[in-house]
N, C-alpha and C positions, 0 to 999 in steps of 0.2 A: 663344681666338683672337678678338681684336677686329677688326671689319671695318666698313667704311662700306657702307651700303645704297644702291644705285643704283636709283632708281625708273624709269629709262628702260630698263635691262636687268635684268629680273626674274630672280633667281637663287634656287636652293634650297639654297644653302650653309648648313650648320648644321641643316637640316631633313630630311636624307636618311633618317632612321629613321622618319619619320612617313608613314603611308599616304596622307595628304592634303597632302603637301609642296607640290605646285603651288598648291593653294588658299591655304595659309598664306603662300607666297612672294608671291602676289598681294596679300594683305591687308597684308603687311609693306611691300611696295612702295608701296601706297596710303598707308600711314602716313608713309613717307619723303617722298612727294610733298607731303602735307599739311604736314609739319614744315618742308619747304623753302619752300613758299608762304607759310606764316604767319611763320616766324622767320628765313628765309634762312640756315639752318644745316643742315649735313649730319647725317643720321640715322646714328648709330653704335651697333652692338650689341656687348655684352660678356657673355660667359657669367657666370652668377651665381657660379660657383666662383672666378673670377678677380677679382671685385670685391665681396667680402662687405660692405664698408663701405657700399655703396649700399643694401643690403637691411636695414640696421638700423632 
């Protein structure tokens, strides 16, 4: 499931199985904010299984 990260509303979507999901969600939101400030582009996540061509 591909989804856009919103740095204003921190979400743990995709991190539910992690014992430190809230901390990871904060780090991910920080990366999304940085990406927006530097490139003015939305930060979008994609599971590795759905986009193997990116991992080559």
